[in-house]
N, C-alpha and C positions, 0 to 999 in steps of 0.2 A: 474384539473376537479373541484377542490371545489368551484369555483366561482358560480356554479349552485345554492349554498345556499344563496348568498347574498341578495335574493329577500325579500321585504318587504310585502309579501301577507297578506293577511286576514286568521285568525284562527277561524273565528266565526265557521264554519261548524265541524272544529275537535272538538273545546271545547264542542260543542252541544253533540257531539258522545261521547267524554270522559266522560261528567257529566253523561250521560244516563248509560255507562258502571259502573261508579262508583256507582250509586245506585241500581245496577241491585240485589243486594243480596250478602253476603258474605257466607253463607251455608257452605257445607262440606269443601272446599278448604281454608277457612279462619279458621276453627277449626283446620285443620290438620297444619297449618301455625303457629298456636300459640304455638305449641307443637315443632316447628322446626323454631323458629323465628331469626335465624342467618341472617342478611342481605345479600342481594345479591349484589355483587360487579360487577357493570357495568361500562365499558369504551369503549367511541367511539370518534370518531373526532369531531371537533367543527361545526357540520353540523345540521340544523333544531333544535337547543337546545330546543326552546320553544315547539316545538311539541313533543319532545322526554319528555320533563318534564312533558308536559299534558298528554302524554299517561303513564308516571310511574304513575303519581298520580292516573289514574282510575286503573292501575294495583293493586297497593298497596290496594286501596279501595276495589276492588274485591277480593282479595287473603289474605289480612291480612299480607303479607310479605313486608318487607321493602328492599328499594334499596338503595345502596350507588352509586351515579351516577357522573362520572368524565370524563372530555373530553379535548383533546389537539387539537391544530390546525393540518389539514391534513399534510402540509409540514414536521411536526414534529412527526406525530404520529406512524410511523412505528418503528423509533428510540425508541420513548417512550416506545413503548410496548415490543420491544426486551430487553431494560433496565428492564423493570417489570419482564418479563419472566424469564431472567438469575438470578434476585434478589430475586425471589419467591415472590414479592409482591401479596397481594390477590386479585385475579381476577377469575371470574366466567363466566361471557359472555362479549363479546367483538365484535365490528365491524372487520370485516375482508375483505381485497382486494383479489379477486381471483388471482392476481398476487403473492400473498405471501404464496398461500397454501402450495404448495411443502416445501417450508422451513419451516414454521411453523410446518407442521405435522411431517417432517422429524426430527425437533428438539425435537418433544415430547411435544411441547409447548399447542397445542390445541387437542382435541379429536373428534372421530368420534360420530355421533348421531344414528347411525344404530340401537342401542339398544332401542331406545325410538319410538315405534309404534305411539303415538300421535303426533310426528313431522314429521316421514317419510311418515304418510298419505297424506301429503300436496304436495308430489312429483306427485302424479295424477293431480293435477291443475295448476302445473308449466311449463313453457315451457323447452322445451328439453335442449336448451342450458343453461339454468340456473341450472338445475339440474346436469348438466355435469360439469359445471364450480366449482361446490362445491364438487366434487368428486376426490378422488385422491388415486391411488393404490387399486381400487375397494370398497373404504369406502367415505361415506358423512360425511362432516364437518359443516353442519349448513342448515339455512333456509335464503332464500333470503332476503335483505334489499331494495335493489332498482337494476334496470338493465336497460340498453338501448344499442343502436346499431350506427353504422356509417351509415349515411344516405347520399341520394343524392337529391339534392334540386336544384331547378331552377327558376329564375324570368321571371314569365309569361309574364310580359310586354314587356321585351326586346325580347323574342321570337316572339311574335305577331308584333312587329315593323319589325322583320327581315322576315315576311312572314312565320315563321315557325307555324306548326298547332299543333305539338304534341312533348313532350320531347324526347331525344334520348333512346332508347332500348339498345344499344351496344356502345361500346367504339369507335367503327370506326364511328357511327353516331353521337357520341359527336364530334369527329374532324371535320366532314363535317359540323355540324349545327355551331360550334364555328367559323369555316373558314368564314361561311358566315355571322355572326354577326359580326367579325373583319373586313370582307371587306365593310360592311355597315356602318362602323364608331361608332357602338353602344358600342364596349368596346375593349380596346386595348389587353387585356387579358381575354377571355371569361370564362375560366376554373379557378376557385381559389382553389388551393391545398396547403394545409399547410405540408412543411417539415422540419421546424426547428426541432432541437434535444431536444425534451422533450417528457412527458411522454405519448402525443397523438399521437406521430409519429407511434408507431407500431399498433396504430388502423386503421388510415390511409393506411398504407401499406398492412395490412392484409385484409381489405375490398377489394383492387385492385387484389391482388393476389387470394383471394376465386373467385371473380367474374370473373377472367381471367380463372378459373378451375385449379388453382395451390394450393400447400401448401409449408408451411415452412419444416414441418417435416412428417414422415409417422407415422403410428398407433403406432409403437413400439417406435416412440422418436428419429428415424436417420434423418440425414439432408437431406432434398429434395431441398432446395432453389437453388442449383446449376444444377439441373436438367432440361435440357432444353424442357422436354416434360411434367413434372409433377410439376415444380417448379414455381420459381417467375419471371422467364426470360421475360416472356411474358409481364406482369405488369409492370417491371421496364424499358423495352423498349419502352412502350407506353409513359411513363413518359417521358423519355429522347427525344422522337421523339416529343412529346407536347411542350417541352421546346425549343429544338434546330432546328427543322426542321419545325414544323407548326406554332411555336411561339404562342401559344394559351395559355400557362402558363408563368407566368412570373418567369424569371431566378432567381428572389429573392425569390423564393417559399423557397429554402433552408434556408432562415434566417425568413421566415414568421411562427410565432406561431400560434395556434388555435385561441387565442383571437384575435389577429390582423386580422387573415383571416376571422372571423367573423365580425370584424368591417368592413372590407373592401368590404365583399358582402353585408352587411346592409346598406352600402354607396351607392350601385347600381353600384360598379365598375365592377362586374362581371354578368355573366349569368348564372353559374353553380357552384355549389361548393360541397365539401363534408365535411361535419359536423355531431356531433353528433346529434341524432335526437330531442333531446330535445330542441334545439336550434330554433327551428322554431317557439316557443312561442315569444322568443326574437324578431326574424326577423319580426314577424307580429304584432308586439307591436308599435303603432305610437308614443309611448314616447321613443322608443329604437331604432328605424329603420326607414330610409329613404325609404324603400321599402315595408313598411308594407302593408298587403293585396295582394301582388304580389308573395309571395313565396308560392311554392307549391313541394310537395314532390312527387318523382319517384321513382321507383325501381331500385336498382342499376343497372346500365349498365352492359351489360355481353360483356366477349370477346369470340372470335372463340372457340367453344367448351366448353364455361364457362357456367355461369348461373347467376341469379339475387342475389347471395347469398352475404351476407355481414358479417362482424364480430359483435358481441355482447360481452358484458362484464358485469359483476355484482359484488355487494358487499352483504356479508351476517351475520348473526349473528352466531358466532363460540361459543363453550363451551370450557373453559380452561381444560387441562388435570388435574389441581390439584382439580376444583369442579368435574370432572367425577369420580374422585378417592375416592370421599366421596358420599355415597349414598343420604343422604338428600339433600346435596348440589347440586348434579347432577339432582335431582328431581326439585328442586326449580328452578335452572338455566334453565332447559326443558320449566317450565312453563311461564318464561319471554321471552325466545326463541320465543315459540309458539304465546304468546301475541303481539309481534312484528313481527315475520316473517310469522306467520300463521293467523289464525283468532281470533280477540279478540271479543267475543261473536259471533255473525252470519255472521261477514264481515271481509274482510282485512282491517280493518281500517287503519293501519299504512300506507300501500302503498297506499291507496286511498287518505288519506289525504296529503301524500306528493307528489301525482300527481296533486291534486286540488289546493294546495298551491303554489307549486314551479314548476309542470310541468315535474318532474321527470318521468321516466318510471318505469314499474313494471313488475314483473316475473311472474303473475297469468293470466291465459287465461280468467277467467269469469270477469274481471274487463272491459274486451272490450266491454261487453254486459250489463254494469252497466249504466242505463239512466242518472245518474249524471255525469259520466265521459263521456259519449258521448256528453251530451249538453255542458260541459264544454270544451272539446276539439274541438267541432264544431266551437268555437268562433275564432280559429286561424289555424286549420288545419284539414285534414279528416283522422279520427280514421279508416276507413276501410284501407286505405294505411299503416296506423301505424302497424295496424296488421298483414296485408299482408307481409311488409318485416320483421317484427319479427320473423315470422314464418319459415324464410328463413336464419336467424341469427345462425352465429355457433360461438363455443368459440374458442378464441386462443389456436393455436397447439403449442407454443412456451414457455407455462408455465413450468419453471423447475426452480430447485434451483439455476441456472446459470443465468437465464433470465436477471436479470439487466446487469451483466456484457456483456452478448452476446448483448443485445439490443443497447448498445453504438456501438459497430464495426459494427452491421448490419445498423443502422442509418447512420453512416459515410461512409460506403461502397455505400449505395443507394445514398448518396449526391454527393460521388465522381464521379459516372457514369454521374449525372445530369449535374453537371459543367463541365465534359469533362476531368476530371484527370483520369478516369477508363473506361473501356469498361464495357459493361454490363455483358459479362460471367465472368471477372476477379473481378469484384465487388462482384458478388455472389459467386464465388469461396472463395474470402475472409470470406464472412458471413457464408458459410458452412464449411469451415475449422476450422473457430473459435468454431461454435458450436461443431462440432466432438471432438476437443481438449477438451473443457471445459466438456463435456459429459464423455469423458475417464477418466478424472481427478476428 
């Protein structure tokens, strides 16, 4: 998912705000910092580096605190951080993926922030799925850095050519519309679904399971995926039928990664697609897409007894356990977390600048009402739909210490059903059994 950060967008607005924050006065914060001037050790993956540095410059000017900032590529970030944790390298604040939270919390590498009222107050402004994604065993471990969700897109022009007046609201309607488009010769495979085994796969599958009214696990963490009434069977059966019976999804979907799926949809090969919400900026950019101006977002289709729910994900600013163990270090780390994850001055500057420059999602509700955010998003999509779908986003229910190992088994099981090597019930039983075995051990 790191390719979101390769944009070469303008930083003018951010630099203007950062400069304003930098000259806003040093006051009591700076005087306090002079007495406690140990630098804050801040580590991130290599994303939006220029924005991060500019925001740090403003933070240092405002507080008098110094920050040692380092980063590493997303692909190597988790391993690099584990090495640092184990080796007790100096760390205070770092970026954390929601997928790693149970592992890092259980290992005692990161600390909860519940004892910092100046940080916890931001929960009132954040989307519920963001807050829940930062919580583990009743404790919260950070403030949001960015968030987004799996979205449903359609090519308005293809639908018009097929005589379809509105996008589908259910998965059954999607089949009917796809067959009509296919019959008209407008697209061989109207629905684009990426099912290659990569980090994106669980997001695609979870969005389909949630919208069909299912879950992978229950509230206690026990496997539900094989339960025909509450699990993933309805969603997987829909995919199997779409590939093999209706032939509206290419059988090559099991080899199609998210990026190649994006390119195929952007080339005009499909009428519908599941993609991360932020991809709409690329899809409606004439420099990057052959269908620019034609891509619209609709609510996630729902299955019988389901809803328009989708899956959301987020990344957050966390505090190391070693910082939390020292009162002064913890206080300074909390200030940096607030500067990035909360308000810097009077607004959520960092999340707003990431959105304006790079199109990333944000986890705070008030930004949907920001006139500059609204004007920016209007250039390529509908912010009302963005907000409406985000209100229906839910966190993944499979985040556990064994998630990575189980994810491989689950992805393979779904693929085996799609290519006809397994029945749907057998595939989901394999997934369920693997979850239960890993949970016990």
